[in-house]
C-alpha positions as CSV (number, residue, x, y, z in Angstrom):
1,M,-53.3,-71.3,-1.8
2,A,-52.2,-72.8,1.5
3,L,-48.7,-72.9,2.5
4,E,-46.7,-75.7,3.3
5,V,-44.3,-75.6,6.5
6,D,-41.2,-74.9,4.6
7,D,-42.7,-72.1,2.8
8,T,-43.8,-71.2,6.2
9,R,-40.0,-71.2,7.8
10,I,-38.6,-68.8,5.0
11,V,-41.2,-66.3,5.7
12,C,-40.5,-66.3,9.5
13,V,-36.6,-65.9,8.3
14,L,-37.4,-62.7,6.3
15,V,-39.6,-60.8,8.9
16,R,-37.1,-61.6,11.6
17,K,-34.2,-60.1,9.5
18,K,-36.3,-57.0,8.2
19,M,-37.0,-56.2,12.3
20,K,-33.5,-56.8,13.5
21,H,-32.3,-54.2,10.5
22,K,-35.0,-51.6,11.7
23,L,-33.7,-52.2,15.4
24,T,-29.9,-51.8,14.2
25,V,-31.0,-48.5,12.2
26,D,-33.2,-46.9,14.8
27,F,-30.5,-47.9,17.4
28,L,-27.7,-45.9,15.4
29,A,-29.7,-42.7,15.0
30,G,-30.7,-42.6,18.6
31,L,-27.0,-42.8,19.5
32,F,-26.1,-40.1,17.1
33,L,-28.9,-37.8,18.3
34,L,-27.7,-38.8,22.0
35,V,-23.9,-37.9,21.6
36,N,-24.7,-34.3,19.5
37,F,-27.2,-33.7,22.2
38,N,-24.6,-34.3,24.6
39,V,-21.7,-32.2,22.8
40,C,-24.2,-29.4,22.2
41,S,-25.1,-29.7,26.0
42,T,-21.3,-29.5,26.8
43,S,-20.4,-26.7,24.6
44,A,-23.4,-24.6,25.6
45,E,-22.5,-24.9,29.1
46,I,-18.9,-24.0,28.9
47,T,-17.9,-20.3,28.3
48,V,-14.9,-18.1,27.4
49,D,-13.8,-15.3,29.8
50,P,-12.5,-12.0,27.7
51,P,-8.8,-11.1,27.9
52,A,-7.9,-8.9,31.5
53,D,-6.2,-5.7,31.8
54,L,-6.6,-4.3,28.1
55,R,-4.7,-1.5,28.0
56,V,-3.2,1.2,25.3
57,T,-0.3,3.1,26.6
58,D,1.8,6.0,24.3
59,P,5.2,5.9,25.1
60,G,5.9,9.2,23.4
61,H,6.5,8.1,20.0
62,L,4.5,10.4,18.2
63,G,1.7,7.8,17.5
64,H,3.6,4.3,17.8
65,L,1.3,2.8,20.6
66,H,1.7,-0.3,23.0
67,I,-1.3,-2.8,23.3
68,S,-0.9,-5.1,26.0
69,W,-3.8,-8.0,27.9
70,A,-3.6,-10.5,30.0
71,R,-4.8,-14.2,30.2
72,P,-8.2,-14.4,31.6
73,S,-7.9,-15.9,35.2
74,S,-10.3,-18.9,34.3
75,L,-8.1,-20.5,31.8
76,E,-4.7,-20.1,33.7
77,N,-4.8,-23.9,34.4
78,V,-6.4,-25.1,31.0
79,T,-3.7,-27.3,29.5
80,D,-5.5,-29.5,27.0
81,C,-7.2,-26.6,25.0
82,S,-4.8,-24.0,23.2
83,V,-5.6,-19.9,24.0
84,R,-5.3,-17.7,21.2
85,F,-6.3,-13.9,20.9
86,E,-7.9,-11.8,18.1
87,L,-7.0,-8.2,17.8
88,Q,-8.7,-5.8,15.7
89,Y,-8.0,-2.1,15.7
90,F,-9.3,0.5,13.3
91,N,-6.9,1.9,10.9
92,T,-7.7,5.3,9.8
93,Y,-5.2,5.7,7.5
94,E,-6.9,3.0,5.6
95,D,-10.5,3.5,7.1
96,R,-10.8,-0.2,7.9
97,W,-10.2,-2.7,10.5
98,T,-7.0,-4.6,10.9
99,V,-7.4,-8.1,12.4
100,I,-4.4,-9.7,13.7
101,R,-4.9,-13.4,15.4
102,T,-1.9,-14.1,18.2
103,V,-0.8,-15.7,21.1
104,R,1.2,-13.4,22.7
105,L,-0.1,-10.6,25.2
106,K,1.0,-7.5,23.3
107,Y,1.4,-5.7,20.0
108,S,2.8,-2.6,18.8
109,T,1.2,-0.3,15.9
110,H,0.9,3.3,14.6
111,F,-2.1,4.9,15.2
112,D,-3.0,8.7,14.0
113,L,-3.5,10.5,17.5
114,E,-5.8,13.4,16.0
115,K,-8.6,10.4,15.9
116,D,-9.9,8.1,17.9
117,V,-7.9,5.1,19.0
118,H,-10.4,2.1,19.1
119,V,-9.2,-1.4,20.3
120,K,-10.9,-4.6,20.7
121,V,-9.6,-7.6,21.7
122,W,-11.2,-11.7,21.8
123,T,-10.0,-14.9,23.7
124,L,-10.3,-18.0,21.6
125,L,-10.3,-21.7,22.9
126,R,-9.7,-24.7,20.8
127,G,-9.1,-28.2,22.0
128,P,-10.4,-31.6,23.8
129,C,-11.7,-29.2,26.7
130,V,-14.5,-27.6,24.3
131,N,-15.0,-31.2,22.1
132,N,-12.3,-29.5,19.5
133,T,-14.4,-26.8,18.2
134,E,-13.4,-23.2,19.0
135,L,-14.9,-20.7,21.2
136,Q,-14.9,-17.1,21.2
137,S,-15.2,-15.0,24.3
138,P,-17.0,-11.5,24.2
139,P,-15.0,-8.6,23.2
140,A,-12.2,-6.4,25.6
141,E,-12.6,-3.2,24.4
142,V,-10.9,0.3,24.5
143,I,-11.6,3.4,23.4
144,L,-9.2,6.8,23.8
145,Q,-10.1,9.9,22.3
146,P,-7.6,12.6,20.9
147,P,-6.2,15.1,23.4
148,D,-7.1,19.1,23.7
149,K,-7.3,20.3,19.8
150,G,-5.5,23.3,21.0
151,T,-6.8,27.1,20.3
152,S,-6.0,27.3,16.4
153,P,-5.9,24.9,13.4
154,R,-2.8,23.2,13.1
155,V,-0.5,23.8,10.5
156,S,-1.4,23.6,6.9
157,G,0.6,22.7,3.4
158,F,3.2,20.1,5.4
159,T,5.3,18.4,2.9
160,C,8.7,16.8,3.2
161,V,11.1,16.0,0.2
162,F,14.6,14.1,0.6
163,Y,16.9,15.7,-1.6
164,Q,19.5,13.6,-3.3
165,K,19.2,11.5,-0.1
166,E,21.4,13.8,1.5
167,F,19.0,15.8,3.6
168,M,15.5,16.3,4.1
169,D,13.5,19.8,4.3
170,C,9.8,19.2,5.9
171,T,8.2,22.9,5.5
172,W,4.7,24.3,6.3
173,E,2.9,27.4,5.6
174,A,3.4,30.0,8.0
175,R,-0.2,30.3,10.1
176,G,-2.6,33.3,9.8
177,G,-5.1,35.4,11.7
178,E,-4.3,35.1,15.4
179,A,-1.9,32.7,15.3
180,S,0.7,34.7,12.9
181,Q,2.9,35.3,16.3
182,A,2.7,31.7,17.3
183,Q,6.0,29.6,17.2
184,D,5.9,26.1,15.9
185,H,7.9,23.3,17.1
186,L,8.7,20.2,15.5
187,F,9.5,16.7,16.8
188,Y,10.5,13.4,15.6
189,W,10.9,9.5,16.1
190,H,11.7,6.7,14.4
191,S,12.3,2.6,15.4
192,E,16.0,3.0,15.9
193,M,15.7,6.1,18.5
194,G,14.7,6.0,22.1
195,Q,12.4,8.9,22.8
196,A,11.3,11.8,20.2
197,M,13.6,14.5,19.6
198,E,13.1,18.1,18.7
199,C,14.1,19.5,15.5
200,P,18.1,19.6,14.5
201,E,17.6,22.9,12.6
202,Y,14.4,24.7,12.0
203,I,14.0,27.1,8.9
204,E,12.9,30.5,9.5
205,S,11.0,33.2,7.5
206,D,10.7,36.5,8.9
207,G,11.8,35.4,12.4
208,F,8.9,32.5,12.3
209,R,9.4,28.9,11.6
210,T,8.0,27.4,8.4
211,G,10.7,24.2,8.4
212,C,12.9,21.6,9.4
213,R,15.8,20.7,8.0
214,F,17.3,16.8,8.7
215,P,20.7,15.8,8.0
216,K,21.1,12.3,6.7
217,E,22.5,11.1,10.1
218,V,19.7,11.3,11.7
219,L,17.3,9.8,9.0
220,E,16.2,6.2,8.9
221,E,14.8,4.4,5.8
222,F,12.5,1.5,5.2
223,T,10.7,2.4,8.6
224,D,7.7,5.2,10.3
225,F,9.1,8.3,10.5
226,N,6.9,10.2,12.7
227,I,6.4,13.9,12.9
228,C,4.3,15.8,15.6
229,V,3.9,20.0,14.9
230,N,2.8,21.7,17.8
231,G,3.2,25.3,18.9
232,T,2.4,28.1,21.5
233,S,1.1,31.5,21.4
234,A,0.0,34.0,23.7
235,A,-3.8,32.4,23.7
236,G,-2.7,29.1,25.0
237,P,-1.5,26.1,22.8
238,M,-1.4,25.3,19.2
239,R,-3.5,22.4,18.0
240,A,-0.8,19.7,17.2
241,A,-0.5,17.9,13.9
242,Y,0.9,14.2,13.4
243,F,2.2,12.8,10.3
244,T,4.0,9.6,9.2
245,L,6.4,9.3,6.5
246,Q,8.4,6.5,4.7
247,I,11.1,8.8,3.5
248,Q,12.4,6.7,1.0
249,N,9.4,7.6,-0.9
250,H,10.1,11.4,-0.3
251,V,13.5,11.3,-2.5
252,K,14.0,14.0,-4.8
253,P,17.1,13.9,-7.5
254,A,19.5,16.8,-8.6
255,T,19.2,18.3,-12.0
256,V,20.9,16.3,-14.4
257,E,24.1,19.0,-15.5
258,T,25.8,17.1,-18.0
259,L,24.5,17.0,-21.7
260,S,25.9,15.9,-25.2
261,L,24.3,16.5,-28.2
262,D,25.6,14.8,-31.5
263,A,24.2,14.5,-35.3
264,L,24.8,11.3,-36.8
265,P,25.7,10.8,-40.7
266,N,22.2,9.2,-41.4
267,G,20.2,12.2,-40.1
268,N,19.4,11.2,-36.6
269,T,20.4,12.9,-33.5
270,L,22.4,11.2,-30.4
271,L,21.6,12.4,-26.9
272,T,23.7,11.2,-23.9
273,W,24.1,12.6,-20.0
274,S,25.6,12.0,-16.9
275,P,23.5,10.6,-14.0
276,P,23.2,13.4,-11.5
277,G,25.2,13.9,-8.2
278,G,24.1,12.9,-4.7
279,K,23.4,9.4,-3.0
280,I,21.2,7.7,-5.0
281,P,22.3,4.7,-6.7
282,N,22.5,4.8,-10.4
283,H,20.7,1.4,-10.9
284,C,17.6,3.2,-9.2
285,L,16.8,6.2,-11.4
286,E,14.9,6.4,-14.3
287,F,15.4,9.6,-16.8
288,E,12.3,11.3,-19.1
289,V,13.6,12.7,-22.3
290,E,11.8,15.8,-23.6
291,S,12.1,16.5,-27.2
292,K,11.3,19.7,-29.2
293,E,11.4,19.8,-33.3
294,D,10.1,22.7,-34.6
295,G,10.1,22.5,-38.1
296,V,7.5,23.6,-41.2
297,L,4.3,21.7,-39.9
298,G,4.6,23.5,-36.5
299,E,6.2,22.2,-32.9
300,N,6.2,18.9,-32.3
301,L,6.6,17.5,-28.4
302,H,7.8,14.2,-27.4
303,K,8.4,12.5,-24.0
304,Y,10.1,9.4,-23.5
305,I,11.4,7.3,-20.2
306,T,14.4,4.9,-20.0
307,R,16.5,3.8,-17.7
308,E,19.7,4.2,-19.8
309,T,21.7,7.5,-20.3
310,S,21.6,7.7,-24.1
311,Y,18.7,8.3,-26.1
312,T,18.6,8.4,-30.2
313,S,15.7,10.5,-32.3
314,A,14.9,9.3,-35.5
315,V,14.2,11.9,-38.2
316,Q,10.3,12.7,-38.7
317,G,10.4,15.0,-41.2
318,Q,12.7,18.1,-42.2
319,P,12.7,19.5,-38.5
320,K,14.2,23.1,-38.4
321,T,15.8,23.0,-34.9
322,S,15.5,20.0,-32.3
323,C,15.8,20.6,-28.6
324,F,16.3,18.5,-25.6
325,R,15.8,18.5,-22.1
326,V,15.9,15.6,-19.0
327,R,14.8,15.0,-15.7
328,S,15.1,11.6,-13.4
329,R,13.4,10.1,-10.5
330,V,13.9,7.0,-8.4
331,H,11.7,4.3,-10.3
332,Q,9.5,2.0,-8.9
333,F,11.5,-1.1,-8.0
334,C,13.4,1.3,-5.3
335,A,10.3,3.2,-3.7
336,D,6.7,3.3,-3.7
337,K,7.0,7.1,-5.4
338,S,9.3,9.6,-5.7
339,F,9.7,13.4,-6.9
340,W,10.9,14.5,-10.2
341,S,13.7,16.2,-10.6
342,E,13.9,19.6,-12.1
343,W,14.8,19.9,-15.7
344,S,18.5,19.7,-17.2
345,H,19.1,23.5,-19.3
346,Q,18.1,22.8,-22.9
347,R,20.6,21.4,-25.6
348,C,19.6,22.3,-29.2
349,L,20.5,21.3,-32.9
350,A,20.0,23.3,-35.8
351,E,19.5,21.7,-39.6
352,S,22.0,23.6,-41.0
353,T,24.4,22.1,-38.1
354,K,23.2,18.6,-38.9
355,K,24.0,19.2,-42.4
356,D,27.3,20.6,-41.7
357,V,28.2,17.6,-39.6
358,S,26.9,15.3,-41.9
359,A,29.2,16.7,-44.6
360,M,32.1,16.9,-42.5
361,K,31.4,13.0,-42.0
362,V,31.1,12.6,-45.6
363,G,34.9,14.0,-45.8
364,Q,36.3,12.2,-43.2
365,V,35.3,9.3,-44.9
366,C,36.7,10.1,-48.0
367,V,40.1,10.9,-46.2
368,L,40.0,7.8,-44.6
369,A,39.4,6.0,-47.7
370,L,42.4,7.6,-49.3
371,C,44.6,6.9,-46.4
372,A,43.6,3.5,-46.9
373,V,44.3,3.3,-50.6
374,T,47.8,5.2,-49.5
375,L,49.0,3.1,-47.2
376,F,48.2,-0.2,-49.5
377,A,50.1,1.1,-52.2
378,F,53.0,2.3,-50.6
379,P,54.6,-0.9,-49.6
380,L,53.4,-2.1,-53.2
381,Y,55.7,1.0,-54.7
382,L,58.5,-0.2,-52.4
383,W,58.5,-3.8,-53.2
384,N,58.5,-2.9,-57.0
385,C,61.6,-0.2,-56.3
386,K,63.3,-3.1,-54.4
387,R,62.9,-5.7,-57.6
388,K,64.5,-3.3,-60.1
389,V,67.4,-3.0,-57.4
390,K,67.9,-6.6,-57.3
391,N,67.7,-6.9,-61.1
392,Q,70.8,-4.3,-61.7
393,E,72.6,-6.0,-59.3
394,W,72.5,-9.5,-60.8
395,F,73.2,-8.3,-64.2
396,L,76.3,-6.1,-63.2
397,S,77.4,-9.3,-61.3
398,S,76.9,-11.7,-63.8
399,S,78.5,-9.3,-66.5
400,F,81.8,-8.9,-64.4
401,T,81.9,-12.4,-63.7
402,K,81.5,-13.3,-67.7
403,W,84.3,-10.6,-68.4
404,G,86.6,-11.4,-65.3
405,L,86.9,-15.3,-66.7
406,L,87.3,-14.2,-70.6
407,G,90.1,-11.6,-69.1
408,C,92.1,-14.1,-67.0
409,N,91.9,-16.6,-69.9
410,Q,93.5,-13.7,-72.2
411,G,95.7,-12.4,-69.7
412,L,93.7,-9.0,-69.6
413,S,92.3,-6.7,-66.5
414,P,89.0,-6.6,-65.5
415,P,87.2,-3.4,-67.4
416,S,85.6,-0.8,-65.8
417,V,81.5,-0.1,-65.5
418,E,81.7,2.3,-68.5
419,K,83.8,0.1,-70.1
420,L,81.6,-2.9,-69.9
421,I,78.5,-0.9,-70.5
422,H,80.4,0.2,-73.8
423,H,81.3,-3.1,-75.1
424,L,77.5,-4.9,-74.3
425,S,75.3,-5.4,-77.2
426,Q,72.0,-3.7,-77.7
427,D,70.4,-6.5,-76.7
428,E,72.0,-6.9,-73.7
429,V,71.4,-3.3,-72.6
430,Q,67.9,-3.1,-73.5
431,P,66.6,-5.5,-70.6
432,F,68.8,-4.0,-68.2
433,K,67.3,-0.1,-69.1
434,Q,63.8,-2.0,-68.6
435,G,64.4,-3.3,-65.3
436,Q,64.0,-6.8,-66.6
437,A,66.0,-9.8,-65.3
438,V,68.5,-11.2,-68.2
């Protein structure tokens, strides 16, 4: 079938449109590939230098070290890109790498000086100068090994207790063997001190130092409290031991001294106490109550933790004796951890005492009820007596008035009370005797 002229023109137009569309798509794809090729080529050509002059310095703060570095010289004149640094150091306390990103050129943190100090720092470059991507340099790295370990093992059994927040004792076990004659030294530092200082008061045993006592004035809470214990002997220096504390987590309250135990009328037992002495705020304390009941079925032991200063023990069976004691510690909202205080002295209450107390309570209730009835009845009695007196006065007054009027009319003088009563009729005298109104 032959095509006419108009049909031929339509086909030509469609072919031209398809070719034009294909050329457009090919052009855009080629342009996209060219741009990406240029970006990749440009990015591949740009390199970033690592930080310069990386240093780790020890200012004598017993493990609190300073890390510093400088901006690479190749980036001194860069203004259209941001320069940051990524610091990584191995945290030996948590056994993992800690990552810090910063624009600063220094950082301070704590290290265990008995182990290697491992630090790495990278340069990070981002912005138009690198086609709005972020490039990372190779790392600058420093590894410091601990100093000479000495000729003997480090001290063992080291522990610190912050008693009532008034003073802190740090103690350790005496050295044995060849080091038994060594003399130990303790140094400490925290963020409010310029330089480390030696123990203000040593604790001694048999002439050798086994601890250090810190007064409240030299302590600082909620900051790293760094301690180093080293020593010297005839054989040479002893191996140093380093410790870091948060002293608010080492508080031990005083013993609870004042306890009161009372039997209630319903058979329960009420235990009350006063908070221990010291400088620990009362709202930071929690208490553990231990109750022991010795009954027919044997001994029952119960423990209960509260922040109140009272505890009510419910009746369970018929115990012969109930005994209680209390101890305290700083709760989790004031410190991460703490030591329990020593137990208070034990207070006991026998079953016979409970019965006597219950009987005494019942007697007191009866006495109070009798007093209440008496107080109610006595005013009623007084009111009744007063009413009788008023009736008598009215009777005499009305009788005298009657006789007085009669005597005046007849010229007679008023009779005496005896005569008046004598002349009264029996019907008139009877109401008077009964205290009734006439």
